[in-house]
N, C-alpha and C positions, 0 to 999 in steps of 0.2 A: 503491499499498498505504499502511496506518494504523497507526499505533502504536497497540495499543490496551493500554490500563491491563489490570493484573491487578487480581480485588478485594483490598481492602486485607486485610491481612493471608495472604493468598497466596502460597507457596513453590512453582513449578512445581519438578516434580521430575524430573530427565533422567537418561535414560541407563539401565543394567543395576542393578538391583537388588542392592545388595552386602552388606546385611542389618549394618549400620552397621560393616563390616570393608571394608578396603583392597581394591579391585577385586585382582583375581588377577592381571590384567595389569599394573600397574603395580607390585605387590609382586615379581613375578618379576623385576624392575629393580632389588633393590636391593642385590643385588651390584656389578651395574655401577657403581650410584651409589658403593658403598662403595673402589669399585677407582680411582676419580677421585679421590676422597678421600687416597689412600697419600701418604706422601711428604708432607704439606701441614699446618702448624698452620692447623685450625681456629677458632681462639680468636681468631686475627687478620685484620684486613681483608686485608692481602696472600695470606695464605695461602684466603680465602675465595674474593677475588676470582680467584687462580689454580686454584682448583676450580673454578666458574663457566668461565672460560676453555676447563677439560678438557671440561665438559659440552657448551658450544656445538660444541666442535670436534669431540667423538664420539659426543654421545647425541643432542641436541638434533635433531627432524627439520629436513630441507631444505624450504627455502620455494620455490614455485615460479615461475619466470621472469617477470619484470615487464619489460616494454619499454624504459622510462627510472628507471634508480634513479641517482640525484645527490647526492653527499656535497657541500652547500653549507653555508654560513655561514648566521646572523640576527646584525646589527650594534645593539649595544646600547652602551650608554654608557662609555666607555673599554674597551672587550671584544668578543669575538664570541662568537657559540654553533655549535657544530656541531652540524645538525641534515639527515637522508638523506631524500631525498624521492622519493618513488614515484609512479612516473603510467603507467596501465597502458592509457591510449594510445596511438597507435604514433607521430600525428601534434605529441601534444604541443600542438594547438591547443585543445582543446575545453572548456570550462569545468564543470568535474568539480565536484561537490563534494568536502570535504576533512575529514582527521582531524587534527586536533594528537594525537601518541601519546607520553606519557610511559612509559617501561618500568619492569619491574620489578628488586630488590636492593635493598630495605632500605635506598634512598638511599645504599648504601654500596657497591654492585658496580652491573655491568652498564656497557650502553654501547649503541653503533648493531649492533652483534653481536649481541646478546644477545636481542632480540623481533626481529629481522631477518626470519626464517620465521613469524612470524604476522604482520607489516607484508605479505608479500610476499604471504599468501594471501589475507587480509583486502581488499588493493588490487586483488589479480584479482577476486573473489570478488563485493566490491562495486562495482566500477568506480568507485574514487575516488582523488584524490590521500591521502597518507598522508604526515604531517611526523613523523618519526621524533626527539624532542629528545634530544640528548646533554646533560643538565645535568650541573651540578657535583655532585659524592658528598664525602661525609664519609669519613674524617676529615679529609681534607686543607683540607676548607669544610666548615663546620660549621652550623647552622642558623642564618640562615636562605638559604643560597645555594640549595638545590634549589627549596624555596617560589620565593624570587623569580625564580629561572630560570625555572620554569614560568608567570609571570603573565607577565612582559617576554617571554617567547617565546610565548605566546598573544596577546598583545599587538599584537606585531607581526604574526605572519602575520596575523592578523584584518584588521590594517591593510594588507597590503603583501606578500599571499604569495609566497615565492620560487620558483622554477623552472617557470612556467608557469600560464595562467591559471587559476582557480581561481572558483566560485559562491558568493561572499562569505555569500551569505542560506543555503548548506545547510555548517555549520562543526558538527561533533563535536569535542568535547576527551573524550579518554579515558586510563585509566592501567592500569596491569596491577603490583599487590601493591602497593609502597611510591609505584610511578608513580599508585596510583591514587588516595592521599593527596593529593599535590600537584597531579593535577588537578582534584581537585573543591575545593581551597582555590582554584586558578586559575578556576574556573567562578564558584564563588562571590564571587571579588573581580569576575569581568566583569559579572556581574549587579548586583551591590549599588553598582559604582562608576560603571555605568552605561557601560562603553568596549568592550561584547562583549554579544553574546546568539546563542549560539549553541544551535542545534537542539537539540541535545541533550547529553548525556553518558553512559559506558562505563566502569564499574568492576566491573574484574574481579579478583576475589580481594582486594577493597583494603586495605588499613590506613589506614582512617577513625577510629582512634580511638587516640593516642599514650599515651593516660593506663591503656589495659590495662583499663579498668575492668569490660568485657563478656568479655574473653577470658583475663585473668590464672586463672582457676580451670581452665579448658579445657586449660591449657597443661601438658605434659610440661617433666620436669626438663629434659632436654635444649633443649626449645620455648623453657621461659623462658631456659637459658644461651644460646641463640643470640640470641633476642631483645635482652636486653639489649647484647652485643655492637654488631649496627645501632644501640639508641636512645642507647646512653650516646656513639658514635662519633658521630651528629650533634649529639645535644643536649649541648654540653659544657660549658656554662655552666649549673650544677644548679640556678639560680634560674628558670630558663624555665620559663614554665605553660603542660604539655604539656595542658591544657583551652581555651585560647585556642583559640579557633575557625580562627582564621588558622592553628594549626597542625592540629588536628582537627577535621575540618568536622562530625563527629556533633554536635557541642556547640554549634552555631550557635543564635542565638536565632530567627532566619528563614528558611523554608525556600520561601517561598512561591515567590518569582521564578526559580527552578530550573528548567533546563526536563526535558523526558521523559528518563526516567532508565533504564538498563539494567544490571542490578546480577547477576554471576556468582559464586557462590560453591563450594568443596568441603563435601559430607558433614561429610570428617573436619578439618576446616580449624579452627584453634584460634579464627581472626581470624572466622569464619562471622558469631557473636552480635552482632558488631558493624556489620555491613553488614547484617544484616536489620533491627536496631533503625534503622540510618540511613534504608532502605528505610522503614520505619514514618513516621520523621518528616517524609519527602517524601511520604508517602500524607496524612497528614494536614494538610499545610499545601496537600493538592489537585493534587499533584504527579503527573502522570500515570508508572508504574512499572512492570516489569517485573520481577522477580528471580525468578534460576531457580539450584536446586543441584543437580550433578553427584554422582550416585549415588558412593561408595567412594574419594571423589578428595581427598589431602592439600591442601596449600595450594598448589600449583606444579603444573600440569598440561598447560597448553595446548601447550605443545613438544613434547609427547610424541602429537600428534593419528596419528601414523602406527603407534604401536607401542601404543597403549592407546583402547581400546573408547570411555568417556564420556569421554576428551579430543576423539575428533575429533568426539562428539555435540556436544559443549561450545562447540566452536570454530565448528560449524556454525550451534547456537543464535543465537550471538552476531553470526555475517552475518545472519541475517535480520534481528535487530535493527537492524542496522544499517542494512540497506536501506531497513527501514522509517521510520528516525531520518531519512533521509537523501533520501528518496522526495522 
């Protein structure tokens, strides 16, 4: 199966048309999300983490059974980094392709449990190994901690994959939301510095630009308030240049060495435009790109694939892209 690039400027529209409004099945979950926020201070990192923990426990889709799920660690200079490894083969002896995965959470929240269901679904459907990396989070670990962890984790896994044999010629780097930023930055570093050559990158509703140049005008007051919590927690030094391409991959000078890329956005995501601009930069540099937009979807929705029809379509479309990249 070949990864066939979309025509330049074309965005594949997937799911049932919602007419520019939130899809009814995800809108109906509003009271559920609200109930998970009750009693939590959503203006603090602790409150946001507690809220997400409740979502993971009570709302997110449960992932399928995967034969081997191992909580291991990657040895880094002076410390170790937790990683959950998913292997779909029963014997653990097959040299499978792999995905290095960076979870969502705005670099403030999330962990091994938050994207567990997505990793399980992909590992089983694509028949690949997934490394779900538990990188350091703000505000305890401000910039460049998450970016450094992503680059060090990719380098370590590409050189010496833990948890069983891997086909190192077929590795994809993937990231969800905030994890999309650090995964894209790590992919840039791998190809530009010459220490890795992933066969593809998967960016799911990515935060690809911390300058907010393309997304600021589309944010509601609540979006802007929430975004400031994440951004100010991670970028604690006001002198940090958020347009530095090591921070915001959208502003890189050279995209030509990057591997084939699949990008998923939600129709109602205020970060959608920056992802589409990133896709155009890649296409202009000659990189094969597929970009898909799920109708009626807000920023985060993949975790709801058993409850929201277009989330299921989006997850299935991501799986198809991965199968092509890892073929």
